[in-house]
Structures are given as C-alpha cells and as structure tokens.
N, CA, C, O and the ligand as a Tripos MOL2 file, in Angstrom:
@<TRIPOS>MOLECULE
protein
  297   295    75     0     0
PROTEIN
NO_CHARGES

@<TRIPOS>ATOM
      1 N           0.8720   -1.0950    0.0380 N.3       1 MET1
      2 CA          0.0230   -0.0080    0.0610 C.3       1 MET1
      3 C           0.8630    1.2720   -0.0350 C.2       1 MET1
      4 O           1.7690    1.4820    0.7720 O.2       1 MET1
      5 N           0.5390    2.1950   -1.1000 N.am      2 ASN2
      6 CA          1.5800    3.1690   -1.3800 C.3       2 ASN2
      7 C           0.8560    4.5230   -1.6170 C.2       2 ASN2
      8 O           1.2290    5.3570   -2.4420 O.2       2 ASN2
      9 N          -0.2690    4.6530   -0.7650 N.am      3 GLU3
     10 CA         -1.1220    5.8020   -1.0150 C.3       3 GLU3
     11 C          -0.5370    7.0040   -0.0590 C.2       3 GLU3
     12 O           0.1530    6.9770    0.9600 O.2       3 GLU3
     13 N          -1.1160    8.0780   -0.8330 N.am      4 THR4
     14 CA         -0.6030    9.2980   -0.0560 C.3       4 THR4
     15 C          -1.8070   10.3080    0.1500 C.2       4 THR4
     16 O          -2.7740   10.3160   -0.6100 O.2       4 THR4
     17 N          -1.6830   11.1200    1.1840 N.am      5 CYS5
     18 CA         -2.7320   12.0240    1.6530 C.3       5 CYS5
     19 C          -3.1030   12.9790    0.4220 C.2       5 CYS5
     20 O          -2.2170   13.5540   -0.2100 O.2       5 CYS5
     21 N          -4.4210   13.1110    0.1270 N.am      6 ASP6
     22 CA         -4.9460   13.9620   -0.8560 C.3       6 ASP6
     23 C          -4.8070   15.4160   -0.5380 C.2       6 ASP6
     24 O          -4.6610   16.2640   -1.4190 O.2       6 ASP6
     25 N          -4.8620   15.7170    0.8860 N.am      7 ARG7
     26 CA         -4.8730   16.9610    1.2940 C.3       7 ARG7
     27 C          -3.5770   17.4360    1.5120 C.2       7 ARG7
     28 O          -3.2830   18.5800    1.1640 O.2       7 ARG7
     29 N          -2.6070   16.5460    2.1520 N.am      8 CYS8
     30 CA         -1.2840   16.9840    2.4380 C.3       8 CYS8
     31 C          -0.3180   16.9540    1.4280 C.2       8 CYS8
     32 O           0.6810   17.6730    1.4690 O.2       8 CYS8
     33 N          -0.5780   16.0840    0.4310 N.am      9 GLY9
     34 CA          0.4150   15.9190   -0.6760 C.3       9 GLY9
     35 C           1.2290   14.6770   -0.6820 C.2       9 GLY9
     36 O           1.0540   13.8810    0.2400 O.2       9 GLY9
     37 N           2.0380   14.4340   -1.5470 N.am     10 PRO10
     38 CA          2.6700   13.1150   -1.6420 C.3      10 PRO10
     39 C           3.7700   12.9390   -0.6100 C.2      10 PRO10
     40 O           4.4750   11.9300   -0.5970 O.2      10 PRO10
     41 N           3.9030   13.9130    0.2340 N.am     11 ALA11
     42 CA          4.8830   13.8200    1.3200 C.3      11 ALA11
     43 C           4.2690   12.9250    2.5930 C.2      11 ALA11
     44 O           4.9240   12.3580    3.4670 O.2      11 ALA11
     45 N           2.9240   12.9630    2.4470 N.am     12 VAL12
     46 CA          2.4320   12.2630    3.8050 C.3      12 VAL12
     47 C           1.6630   11.0190    3.1990 C.2      12 VAL12
     48 O           0.9820   11.0310    2.1740 O.2      12 VAL12
     49 N           1.8800   10.0580    3.9440 N.am     13 GLY13
     50 CA          1.2160    8.6950    3.7230 C.3      13 GLY13
     51 C          -0.2130    8.7260    4.0740 C.2      13 GLY13
     52 O          -0.6140    9.4050    5.0180 O.2      13 GLY13
     53 N          -1.0310    7.9760    3.3080 N.am     14 ALA14
     54 CA         -2.5380    7.9990    3.7530 C.3      14 ALA14
     55 C          -2.7680    6.8870    4.7390 C.2      14 ALA14
     56 O          -2.2020    5.8000    4.6250 O.2      14 ALA14
     57 N          -3.5660    7.1600    5.6590 N.am     15 GLY15
     58 CA         -4.0660    6.1780    6.7160 C.3      15 GLY15
     59 C          -5.3540    5.5070    6.3640 C.2      15 GLY15
     60 O          -5.6740    4.3630    6.6890 O.2      15 GLY15
     61 N          -6.1690    6.4930    5.5460 N.am     16 TYR16
     62 CA         -7.5710    5.9960    5.4170 C.3      16 TYR16
     63 C          -8.0140    6.1210    3.8270 C.2      16 TYR16
     64 O          -7.5650    7.0020    3.0950 O.2      16 TYR16
     65 N          -8.7590    5.3260    3.4880 N.am     17 ARG17
     66 CA         -9.4450    5.6010    2.2280 C.3      17 ARG17
     67 C         -10.8970    6.0610    2.3160 C.2      17 ARG17
     68 O         -11.6130    5.5300    3.1640 O.2      17 ARG17
     69 N         -11.3790    6.9780    1.5360 N.am     18 VAL18
     70 CA        -12.6340    7.5180    1.8410 C.3      18 VAL18
     71 C         -13.4110    7.3410    0.7040 C.2      18 VAL18
     72 O         -12.9280    7.6980   -0.3700 O.2      18 VAL18
     73 N         -14.5700    6.8390    0.7380 N.am     19 ASP19
     74 CA        -15.2180    6.7040   -0.7790 C.3      19 ASP19
     75 C         -16.6790    6.9190   -0.5290 C.2      19 ASP19
     76 O         -17.1980    6.8400    0.5850 O.2      19 ASP19
     77 N         -17.3400    7.2130   -1.7070 N.am     20 ARG20
     78 CA        -18.7000    7.4090   -1.9230 C.3      20 ARG20
     79 C         -18.9280    7.3280   -3.5140 C.2      20 ARG20
     80 O         -19.3080    6.3040   -4.0800 O.2      20 ARG20
     81 N         -18.6640    8.4670   -4.1160 N.am     21 VAL21
     82 CA        -18.9590    8.4450   -5.6700 C.3      21 VAL21
     83 C         -17.4500    8.3860   -6.0150 C.2      21 VAL21
     84 O         -17.2170    8.1020   -7.1900 O.2      21 VAL21
     85 N         -16.5220    8.5730   -5.3170 N.am     22 GLY22
     86 CA        -15.1190    8.4620   -5.7910 C.3      22 GLY22
     87 C         -14.3090    7.8600   -4.6190 C.2      22 GLY22
     88 O         -14.8100    7.1270   -3.7660 O.2      22 GLY22
     89 N         -13.0800    8.2150   -4.6510 N.am     23 GLU23
     90 CA        -12.1210    7.7760   -3.7510 C.3      23 GLU23
     91 C         -11.1280    8.9000   -3.3530 C.2      23 GLU23
     92 O         -10.5360    9.5880   -4.1850 O.2      23 GLU23
     93 N         -10.9960    9.0280   -1.9940 N.am     24 LEU24
     94 CA         -9.9370    9.8320   -1.4560 C.3      24 LEU24
     95 C          -9.1260    9.2050   -0.5370 C.2      24 LEU24
     96 O          -9.5230    8.2370    0.1110 O.2      24 LEU24
     97 N          -7.8610    9.7430   -0.4090 N.am     25 TYR25
     98 CA         -7.0960    9.1650    0.5000 C.3      25 TYR25
     99 C          -6.5010   10.1620    1.4740 C.2      25 TYR25
    100 O          -5.8260   11.0920    1.0330 O.2      25 TYR25
    101 N          -6.7310   10.0100    2.8770 N.am     26 LEU26
    102 CA         -6.3370   10.9930    3.7920 C.3      26 LEU26
    103 C          -5.5150   10.3320    4.8950 C.2      26 LEU26
    104 O          -5.6970    9.1470    5.1710 O.2      26 LEU26
    105 N          -4.5350   11.1470    5.5850 N.am     27 CYS27
    106 CA         -3.7670   10.8110    6.5160 C.3      27 CYS27
    107 C          -4.5420   10.7760    7.8010 C.2      27 CYS27
    108 O          -5.6370   11.3380    7.8140 O.2      27 CYS27
    109 N          -4.1000   10.1780    8.8870 N.am     28 GLY28
    110 CA         -4.9000   10.1910   10.0890 C.3      28 GLY28
    111 C          -5.3020   11.4370   10.6890 C.2      28 GLY28
    112 O          -6.2940   11.4860   11.4160 O.2      28 GLY28
    113 N          -4.6030   12.4350   10.4340 N.am     29 GLN29
    114 CA         -4.7480   13.7830   10.9490 C.3      29 GLN29
    115 C          -5.9450   14.4400   10.1730 C.2      29 GLN29
    116 O          -6.9480   14.8850   10.7310 O.2      29 GLN29
    117 N          -5.7140   14.4480    8.7780 N.am     30 CYS30
    118 CA         -6.8250   14.9550    7.9480 C.3      30 CYS30
    119 C          -8.2870   14.1080    8.1420 C.2      30 CYS30
    120 O          -9.4100   14.6040    8.2280 O.2      30 CYS30
    121 N          -7.9600   12.8580    8.1790 N.am     31 ALA31
    122 CA         -9.2760   11.9890    8.5390 C.3      31 ALA31
    123 C          -9.7730   12.5380    9.7320 C.2      31 ALA31
    124 O         -10.9010   13.0200    9.6290 O.2      31 ALA31
    125 N          -9.2620   12.5960   10.7920 N.am     32 SER32
    126 CA         -9.8940   12.9190   12.1180 C.3      32 SER32
    127 C         -10.4770   14.4040   12.0090 C.2      32 SER32
    128 O         -11.5170   14.6560   12.6190 O.2      32 SER32
    129 N          -9.8440   15.3980   11.2530 N.am     33 ARG33
    130 CA        -10.3530   16.6440   11.1210 C.3      33 ARG33
    131 C         -11.5010   16.7990   10.2820 C.2      33 ARG33
    132 O         -12.3440   17.6570   10.5450 O.2      33 ARG33
    133 N         -11.6170   15.9570    9.1850 N.am     34 HIS34
    134 CA        -12.6230   16.0720    8.2570 C.3      34 HIS34
    135 C         -13.6050   14.9140    8.4310 C.2      34 HIS34
    136 O         -14.5610   14.8830    7.6560 O.2      34 HIS34
    137 N         -13.5020   14.0960    9.2230 N.am     35 TRP35
    138 CA        -14.4440   12.8780    9.4100 C.3      35 TRP35
    139 C         -15.7500   13.2740    9.6160 C.2      35 TRP35
    140 O         -16.6090   12.6930    8.9530 O.2      35 TRP35
    141 N         -16.1420   14.2780   10.5170 N.am     36 PRO36
    142 CA        -17.6150   14.5710   10.7950 C.3      36 PRO36
    143 C         -18.2160   15.0450    9.4770 C.2      36 PRO36
    144 O         -19.2300   14.4870    9.0590 O.2      36 PRO36
    145 N         -17.6060   16.1220    8.7420 N.am     37 ALA37
    146 CA        -18.2850   16.7230    7.6180 C.3      37 ALA37
    147 C         -18.4500   15.5920    6.5710 C.2      37 ALA37
    148 O         -19.5260   15.4190    6.0000 O.2      37 ALA37
    149 N         -17.3330   14.8090    6.3270 N.am     38 LEU38
    150 CA        -17.4980   13.9650    5.2270 C.3      38 LEU38
    151 C         -18.4540   12.8200    5.5680 C.2      38 LEU38
    152 O         -19.1830   12.4010    4.6690 O.2      38 LEU38
    153 N         -18.5150   12.2790    6.7880 N.am     39 SER39
    154 CA        -19.3920   11.2770    7.0660 C.3      39 SER39
    155 C         -20.8050   11.6350    6.9940 C.2      39 SER39
    156 O         -21.6910   10.8490    6.6580 O.2      39 SER39
    157 N         -20.9890   12.9320    7.3440 N.am     40 ALA40
    158 CA        -22.3540   13.4630    7.3250 C.3      40 ALA40
    159 C         -22.9770   13.5690    5.9270 C.2      40 ALA40
    160 O         -24.1870   13.6940    5.7360 O.2      40 ALA40
    161 N         -21.9910   13.5040    4.9110 N.am     41 GLN41
    162 CA        -22.4100   13.5760    3.5420 C.3      41 GLN41
    163 C         -22.3830   12.2150    2.9340 C.2      41 GLN41
    164 O         -22.6240   11.9960    1.7470 O.2      41 GLN41
    165 N         -22.0930   11.3710    3.7710 N.am     42 GLY42
    166 CA        -22.2640    9.8090    3.3070 C.3      42 GLY42
    167 C         -20.8870    9.2510    2.8150 C.2      42 GLY42
    168 O         -20.8650    8.1740    2.2200 O.2      42 GLY42
    169 N         -19.7760    9.9330    3.0400 N.am     43 TRP43
    170 CA        -18.5150    9.2060    2.6530 C.3      43 TRP43
    171 C         -18.3190    8.2260    3.7360 C.2      43 TRP43
    172 O         -18.8420    8.3540    4.8430 O.2      43 TRP43
    173 N         -17.5520    7.2390    3.3960 N.am     44 THR44
    174 CA        -17.3370    6.1950    4.3590 C.3      44 THR44
    175 C         -15.7530    5.9930    4.4340 C.2      44 THR44
    176 O         -15.0450    5.9310    3.4290 O.2      44 THR44
    177 N         -15.3200    5.9040    5.6460 N.am     45 PHE45
    178 CA        -13.8450    5.8350    5.9990 C.3      45 PHE45
    179 C         -13.5360    4.3150    6.0940 C.2      45 PHE45
    180 O         -14.2900    3.5120    6.6430 O.2      45 PHE45
    181 N         -12.3670    4.0050    5.5130 N.am     46 TRP46
    182 CA        -11.8470    2.6790    5.6410 C.3      46 TRP46
    183 C         -10.3170    2.8260    5.8620 C.2      46 TRP46
    184 O          -9.5180    3.3920    5.1160 O.2      46 TRP46
    185 N         -10.0790    2.2140    7.0130 N.am     47 PRO47
    186 CA         -8.5450    2.2690    7.5240 C.3      47 PRO47
    187 C          -7.8140    1.4160    6.3190 C.2      47 PRO47
    188 O          -8.2980    0.3390    5.9680 O.2      47 PRO47
    189 N          -6.8820    1.8340    5.8360 N.am     48 LEU48
    190 CA         -6.0640    1.2230    4.7680 C.3      48 LEU48
    191 C          -5.4930   -0.0860    5.3200 C.2      48 LEU48
    192 O          -5.0650   -0.1660    6.4710 O.2      48 LEU48
    193 N          -5.5030   -1.0810    4.4800 N.am     49 GLY49
    194 CA         -5.1610   -2.3600    4.8670 C.3      49 GLY49
    195 C          -6.3150   -3.1930    5.2960 C.2      49 GLY49
    196 O          -6.1790   -4.3900    5.5500 O.2      49 GLY49
    197 N          -7.4630   -2.5590    5.3810 N.am     50 VAL50
    198 CA         -8.6330   -3.4520    5.6440 C.3      50 VAL50
    199 C          -9.4660   -3.3450    4.5140 C.2      50 VAL50
    200 O         -10.1040   -2.3360    4.2160 O.2      50 VAL50
    201 N          -9.4430   -4.6350    3.7560 N.am     51 HIS51
    202 CA        -10.3170   -4.6570    2.5630 C.3      51 HIS51
    203 C         -11.3340   -5.8230    2.6950 C.2      51 HIS51
    204 O         -11.5810   -6.5110    1.7050 O.2      51 HIS51
    205 N         -11.8890   -6.0460    3.8070 N.am     52 ALA52
    206 CA        -12.5730   -7.1890    3.8660 C.3      52 ALA52
    207 C         -13.9580   -7.1710    3.3130 C.2      52 ALA52
    208 O         -14.5180   -8.1800    2.8830 O.2      52 ALA52
    209 N         -14.5150   -5.9150    3.3470 N.am     53 LEU53
    210 CA        -15.8690   -5.7940    2.8440 C.3      53 LEU53
    211 C         -16.1160   -5.5850    1.2330 C.2      53 LEU53
    212 O         -15.5930   -4.6460    0.6320 O.2      53 LEU53
    213 N         -16.8670   -6.4420    0.6660 N.am     54 ALA54
    214 CA        -17.1780   -6.2690   -0.7580 C.3      54 ALA54
    215 C         -17.7660   -4.9990   -1.0610 C.2      54 ALA54
    216 O         -18.3910   -4.3970   -0.1870 O.2      54 ALA54
    217 N         -17.6170   -4.4980   -2.3040 N.am     55 PRO55
    218 CA        -18.4740   -3.2570   -2.7730 C.3      55 PRO55
    219 C         -20.0270   -3.4740   -2.5200 C.2      55 PRO55
    220 O         -20.7820   -2.6220   -2.0520 O.2      55 PRO55
    221 N         -20.3660   -4.7290   -2.9010 N.am     56 GLN56
    222 CA        -21.7620   -4.9090   -2.6600 C.3      56 GLN56
    223 C         -22.3670   -4.6310   -1.2300 C.2      56 GLN56
    224 O         -23.4520   -4.0910   -1.0110 O.2      56 GLN56
    225 N         -21.5110   -5.0760   -0.3450 N.am     57 ALA57
    226 CA        -21.8450   -4.9610    1.1120 C.3      57 ALA57
    227 C         -21.7940   -3.4540    1.4090 C.2      57 ALA57
    228 O         -22.5820   -3.0300    2.2540 O.2      57 ALA57
    229 N         -20.9470   -2.5950    0.8020 N.am     58 ARG58
    230 CA        -21.0390   -1.2410    1.1490 C.3      58 ARG58
    231 C         -22.1110   -0.6060    0.4810 C.2      58 ARG58
    232 O         -22.6790    0.2920    1.1020 O.2      58 ARG58
    233 N         -22.5270   -0.9020   -0.7230 N.am     59 ALA59
    234 CA        -23.6990   -0.3960   -1.3360 C.3      59 ALA59
    235 C         -25.1490   -0.6500   -0.6530 C.2      59 ALA59
    236 O         -26.1630    0.0480   -0.6770 O.2      59 ALA59
    237 N         -24.8970   -1.8450   -0.0630 N.am     60 ALA60
    238 CA        -26.2570   -2.1590    0.7300 C.3      60 ALA60
    239 C         -26.2870   -1.1020    2.0820 C.2      60 ALA60
    240 O         -27.3260   -0.5150    2.3860 O.2      60 ALA60
    241 N         -25.2340   -0.9640    2.7180 N.am     61 VAL61
    242 CA        -25.0990   -0.1420    3.7420 C.3      61 VAL61
    243 C         -25.4900    1.3190    3.4160 C.2      61 VAL61
    244 O         -26.2760    1.9730    4.1010 O.2      61 VAL61
    245 N         -24.8740    1.7630    2.3150 N.am     62 ARG62
    246 CA        -25.2130    3.2100    2.0820 C.3      62 ARG62
    247 C         -26.3560    3.2330    0.9570 C.2      62 ARG62
    248 O         -27.1990    2.3460    1.0860 O.2      62 ARG62
    249 N         -26.4980    3.9980    0.0100 N.am     63 GLY63
    250 CA        -27.4000    4.0370   -0.9570 C.3      63 GLY63
    251 C         -28.7580    4.9530   -0.4800 C.2      63 GLY63
    252 O         -29.8800    4.8580   -0.9770 O.2      63 GLY63
    253 N         -28.4060    5.7310    0.4580 N.am     64 GLY64
    254 CA        -29.3490    6.7910    0.9250 C.3      64 GLY64
    255 C         -29.5150    7.8660   -0.1240 C.2      64 GLY64
    256 O         -28.6940    7.9660   -1.0350 O.2      64 GLY64
    257 N         -30.5020    8.6310   -0.0270 N.am     65 PRO65
    258 CA        -30.8610    9.7850   -1.1640 C.3      65 PRO65
    259 C         -29.8290   11.0020   -0.7890 C.2      65 PRO65
    260 O         -30.2450   12.1340   -0.5440 O.2      65 PRO65
    261 N         -28.5140   10.6710   -0.7710 N.am     66 VAL66
    262 CA        -27.6570   11.8130   -0.5970 C.3      66 VAL66
    263 C         -27.1440   12.4080   -1.9450 C.2      66 VAL66
    264 O         -26.5710   11.6810   -2.7570 O.2      66 VAL66
    265 N         -27.3160   13.4980   -2.1340 N.am     67 PRO67
    266 CA        -27.0890   14.2770   -3.4070 C.3      67 PRO67
    267 C         -25.5740   14.1010   -3.6080 C.2      67 PRO67
    268 O         -24.7610   14.0650   -2.6840 O.2      67 PRO67
    269 N         -25.2750   13.9910   -4.9600 N.am     68 ASP68
    270 CA        -23.8570   14.0330   -5.3410 C.3      68 ASP68
    271 C         -23.1880   15.3750   -5.0600 C.2      68 ASP68
    272 O         -23.7950   16.4410   -5.1700 O.2      68 ASP68
    273 N         -21.9250   15.2770   -4.6960 N.am     69 ALA69
    274 CA        -21.1950   16.4230   -4.3590 C.3      69 ALA69
    275 C         -19.7880   16.1590   -4.8490 C.2      69 ALA69
    276 O         -19.2900   15.0330   -4.8180 O.2      69 ALA69
    277 N         -19.1670   17.2250   -5.2990 N.am     70 ALA70
    278 CA        -17.7870   17.1460   -5.5430 C.3      70 ALA70
    279 C         -17.0570   17.0230   -4.1210 C.2      70 ALA70
    280 O         -17.6810   17.1450   -3.0670 O.2      70 ALA70
    281 N         -15.7020   16.7760   -4.1830 N.am     71 TRP71
    282 CA        -14.8430   16.7330   -2.8900 C.3      71 TRP71
    283 C         -15.0540   18.1300   -2.2840 C.2      71 TRP71
    284 O         -14.6130   19.1440   -2.8260 O.2      71 TRP71
    285 N         -15.7420   18.1360   -1.1460 N.am     72 PRO72
    286 CA        -16.4030   19.2360   -0.5030 C.3      72 PRO72
    287 C         -15.2360   20.2160    0.2090 C.2      72 PRO72
    288 O         -15.5100   21.3750    0.5200 O.2      72 PRO72
    289 N         -14.1650   19.7450    0.3910 N.am     73 LEU73
    290 CA        -13.1580   20.7070    1.1310 C.3      73 LEU73
    291 C         -12.0800   20.9690    0.2570 C.2      73 LEU73
    292 O         -10.9970   21.2490    0.7700 O.2      73 LEU73
    293 N         -12.2030   20.9200   -1.2040 N.am     74 ALA74
    294 CA        -11.1700   21.4090   -2.0420 C.3      74 ALA74
    295 C         -11.2000   22.9540   -2.1560 C.2      74 ALA74
    296 O         -10.3670   23.5380   -2.8490 O.2      74 ALA74
    297 ZN         -3.2210   14.7210    5.3860 Zn       75 ZN75
@<TRIPOS>BOND
     1     1     2 1
     2     2     3 1
     3     3     4 2
     4     3     5 am
     5     5     6 1
     6     6     7 1
     7     7     8 2
     8     7     9 am
     9     9    10 1
    10    10    11 1
    11    11    12 2
    12    11    13 am
    13    13    14 1
    14    14    15 1
    15    15    16 2
    16    15    17 am
    17    17    18 1
    18    18    19 1
    19    19    20 2
    20    19    21 am
    21    21    22 1
    22    22    23 1
    23    23    24 2
    24    23    25 am
    25    25    26 1
    26    26    27 1
    27    27    28 2
    28    27    29 am
    29    29    30 1
    30    30    31 1
    31    31    32 2
    32    31    33 am
    33    33    34 1
    34    34    35 1
    35    35    36 2
    36    35    37 am
    37    37    38 1
    38    38    39 1
    39    39    40 2
    40    39    41 am
    41    41    42 1
    42    42    43 1
    43    43    44 2
    44    43    45 am
    45    45    46 1
    46    46    47 1
    47    47    48 2
    48    47    49 am
    49    49    50 1
    50    50    51 1
    51    51    52 2
    52    51    53 am
    53    53    54 1
    54    54    55 1
    55    55    56 2
    56    55    57 am
    57    57    58 1
    58    58    59 1
    59    59    60 2
    60    59    61 am
    61    61    62 1
    62    62    63 1
    63    63    64 2
    64    63    65 am
    65    65    66 1
    66    66    67 1
    67    67    68 2
    68    67    69 am
    69    69    70 1
    70    70    71 1
    71    71    72 2
    72    71    73 am
    73    73    74 1
    74    74    75 1
    75    75    76 2
    76    75    77 am
    77    77    78 1
    78    78    79 1
    79    79    80 2
    80    79    81 am
    81    81    82 1
    82    82    83 1
    83    83    84 2
    84    83    85 am
    85    85    86 1
    86    86    87 1
    87    87    88 2
    88    87    89 am
    89    89    90 1
    90    90    91 1
    91    91    92 2
    92    91    93 am
    93    93    94 1
    94    94    95 1
    95    95    96 2
    96    95    97 am
    97    97    98 1
    98    98    99 1
    99    99   100 2
   100    99   101 am
   101   101   102 1
   102   102   103 1
   103   103   104 2
   104   103   105 am
   105   105   106 1
   106   106   107 1
   107   107   108 2
   108   107   109 am
   109   109   110 1
   110   110   111 1
   111   111   112 2
   112   111   113 am
   113   113   114 1
   114   114   115 1
   115   115   116 2
   116   115   117 am
   117   117   118 1
   118   118   119 1
   119   119   120 2
   120   119   121 am
   121   121   122 1
   122   122   123 1
   123   123   124 2
   124   123   125 am
   125   125   126 1
   126   126   127 1
   127   127   128 2
   128   127   129 am
   129   129   130 1
   130   130   131 1
   131   131   132 2
   132   131   133 am
   133   133   134 1
   134   134   135 1
   135   135   136 2
   136   135   137 am
   137   137   138 1
   138   138   139 1
   139   139   140 2
   140   139   141 am
   141   141   142 1
   142   142   143 1
   143   143   144 2
   144   143   145 am
   145   145   146 1
   146   146   147 1
   147   147   148 2
   148   147   149 am
   149   149   150 1
   150   150   151 1
   151   151   152 2
   152   151   153 am
   153   153   154 1
   154   154   155 1
   155   155   156 2
   156   155   157 am
   157   157   158 1
   158   158   159 1
   159   159   160 2
   160   159   161 am
   161   161   162 1
   162   162   163 1
   163   163   164 2
   164   163   165 am
   165   165   166 1
   166   166   167 1
   167   167   168 2
   168   167   169 am
   169   169   170 1
   170   170   171 1
   171   171   172 2
   172   171   173 am
   173   173   174 1
   174   174   175 1
   175   175   176 2
   176   175   177 am
   177   177   178 1
   178   178   179 1
   179   179   180 2
   180   179   181 am
   181   181   182 1
   182   182   183 1
   183   183   184 2
   184   183   185 am
   185   185   186 1
   186   186   187 1
   187   187   188 2
   188   187   189 am
   189   189   190 1
   190   190   191 1
   191   191   192 2
   192   191   193 am
   193   193   194 1
   194   194   195 1
   195   195   196 2
   196   195   197 am
   197   197   198 1
   198   198   199 1
   199   199   200 2
   200   199   201 am
   201   201   202 1
   202   202   203 1
   203   203   204 2
   204   203   205 am
   205   205   206 1
   206   206   207 1
   207   207   208 2
   208   207   209 am
   209   209   210 1
   210   210   211 1
   211   211   212 2
   212   211   213 am
   213   213   214 1
   214   214   215 1
   215   215   216 2
   216   215   217 am
   217   217   218 1
   218   218   219 1
   219   219   220 2
   220   219   221 am
   221   221   222 1
   222   222   223 1
   223   223   224 2
   224   223   225 am
   225   225   226 1
   226   226   227 1
   227   227   228 2
   228   227   229 am
   229   229   230 1
   230   230   231 1
   231   231   232 2
   232   231   233 am
   233   233   234 1
   234   234   235 1
   235   235   236 2
   236   235   237 am
   237   237   238 1
   238   238   239 1
   239   239   240 2
   240   239   241 am
   241   241   242 1
   242   242   243 1
   243   243   244 2
   244   243   245 am
   245   245   246 1
   246   246   247 1
   247   247   248 2
   248   247   249 am
   249   249   250 1
   250   250   251 1
   251   251   252 2
   252   251   253 am
   253   253   254 1
   254   254   255 1
   255   255   256 2
   256   255   257 am
   257   257   258 1
   258   258   259 1
   259   259   260 2
   260   259   261 am
   261   261   262 1
   262   262   263 1
   263   263   264 2
   264   263   265 am
   265   265   266 1
   266   266   267 1
   267   267   268 2
   268   267   269 am
   269   269   270 1
   270   270   271 1
   271   271   272 2
   272   271   273 am
   273   273   274 1
   274   274   275 1
   275   275   276 2
   276   275   277 am
   277   277   278 1
   278   278   279 1
   279   279   280 2
   280   279   281 am
   281   281   282 1
   282   282   283 1
   283   283   284 2
   284   283   285 am
   285   285   286 1
   286   286   287 1
   287   287   288 2
   288   287   289 am
   289   289   290 1
   290   290   291 1
   291   291   292 2
   292   291   293 am
   293   293   294 1
   294   294   295 1
   295   295   296 2
@<TRIPOS>SUBSTRUCTURE
     1 MET1         2 RESIDUE 1 A MET
     2 ASN2         6 RESIDUE 1 A ASN
     3 GLU3        10 RESIDUE 1 A GLU
     4 THR4        14 RESIDUE 1 A THR
     5 CYS5        18 RESIDUE 1 A CYS
     6 ASP6        22 RESIDUE 1 A ASP
     7 ARG7        26 RESIDUE 1 A ARG
     8 CYS8        30 RESIDUE 1 A CYS
     9 GLY9        34 RESIDUE 1 A GLY
    10 PRO10       38 RESIDUE 1 A PRO
    11 ALA11       42 RESIDUE 1 A ALA
    12 VAL12       46 RESIDUE 1 A VAL
    13 GLY13       50 RESIDUE 1 A GLY
    14 ALA14       54 RESIDUE 1 A ALA
    15 GLY15       58 RESIDUE 1 A GLY
    16 TYR16       62 RESIDUE 1 A TYR
    17 ARG17       66 RESIDUE 1 A ARG
    18 VAL18       70 RESIDUE 1 A VAL
    19 ASP19       74 RESIDUE 1 A ASP
    20 ARG20       78 RESIDUE 1 A ARG
    21 VAL21       82 RESIDUE 1 A VAL
    22 GLY22       86 RESIDUE 1 A GLY
    23 GLU23       90 RESIDUE 1 A GLU
    24 LEU24       94 RESIDUE 1 A LEU
    25 TYR25       98 RESIDUE 1 A TYR
    26 LEU26      102 RESIDUE 1 A LEU
    27 CYS27      106 RESIDUE 1 A CYS
    28 GLY28      110 RESIDUE 1 A GLY
    29 GLN29      114 RESIDUE 1 A GLN
    30 CYS30      118 RESIDUE 1 A CYS
    31 ALA31      122 RESIDUE 1 A ALA
    32 SER32      126 RESIDUE 1 A SER
    33 ARG33      130 RESIDUE 1 A ARG
    34 HIS34      134 RESIDUE 1 A HIS
    35 TRP35      138 RESIDUE 1 A TRP
    36 PRO36      142 RESIDUE 1 A PRO
    37 ALA37      146 RESIDUE 1 A ALA
    38 LEU38      150 RESIDUE 1 A LEU
    39 SER39      154 RESIDUE 1 A SER
    40 ALA40      158 RESIDUE 1 A ALA
    41 GLN41      162 RESIDUE 1 A GLN
    42 GLY42      166 RESIDUE 1 A GLY
    43 TRP43      170 RESIDUE 1 A TRP
    44 THR44      174 RESIDUE 1 A THR
    45 PHE45      178 RESIDUE 1 A PHE
    46 TRP46      182 RESIDUE 1 A TRP
    47 PRO47      186 RESIDUE 1 A PRO
    48 LEU48      190 RESIDUE 1 A LEU
    49 GLY49      194 RESIDUE 1 A GLY
    50 VAL50      198 RESIDUE 1 A VAL
    51 HIS51      202 RESIDUE 1 A HIS
    52 ALA52      206 RESIDUE 1 A ALA
    53 LEU53      210 RESIDUE 1 A LEU
    54 ALA54      214 RESIDUE 1 A ALA
    55 PRO55      218 RESIDUE 1 A PRO
    56 GLN56      222 RESIDUE 1 A GLN
    57 ALA57      226 RESIDUE 1 A ALA
    58 ARG58      230 RESIDUE 1 A ARG
    59 ALA59      234 RESIDUE 1 A ALA
    60 ALA60      238 RESIDUE 1 A ALA
    61 VAL61      242 RESIDUE 1 A VAL
    62 ARG62      246 RESIDUE 1 A ARG
    63 GLY63      250 RESIDUE 1 A GLY
    64 GLY64      254 RESIDUE 1 A GLY
    65 PRO65      258 RESIDUE 1 A PRO
    66 VAL66      262 RESIDUE 1 A VAL
    67 PRO67      266 RESIDUE 1 A PRO
    68 ASP68      270 RESIDUE 1 A ASP
    69 ALA69      274 RESIDUE 1 A ALA
    70 ALA70      278 RESIDUE 1 A ALA
    71 TRP71      282 RESIDUE 1 A TRP
    72 PRO72      286 RESIDUE 1 A PRO
    73 LEU73      290 RESIDUE 1 A LEU
    74 ALA74      294 RESIDUE 1 A ALA
    75 ZN75       297 GROUP 0 **** ****
C-alpha cells in the first residue's frame, strides 16, 4: 500500500481511504479533522489495509438519497 494523503500531498502517507462516488485518501490527521463533515455527507472511511468488505456490502449499507457532491473541502 503506497497511497498518499490527498490533502497534505505526496509527502504524507495516507492512513484512510474515503469513498462514496469516488475515492479519497487521507492521513490520520486529515481523516480525524474532516471525518464529521465527510461522514455527514455519506462518505465512508476505511482504514487502509482493511479490505474485507465487498463493494456490494458497502452499497447495501449506503445508498441513501444523498445528493452527489464534488470533494467538498477542496
Ligand atoms: Zn493529510
């Protein structure tokens, strides 16, 4: 696993993958800072290295009527 934080840049390794309509990678610091806002919009945080859930399982959990939005913090 060699992902880097989308907020901090390539110097910082990512600790979480965040997905909903796309994928983001965040370090632990960014994840904890943006977690409330992103999770409120339906983004799901996955610690990197944990890939146990199939996409179908995630789709079953999510799928609420959340309007699409671009990366909200850019
Ligand atoms: Zn970061």
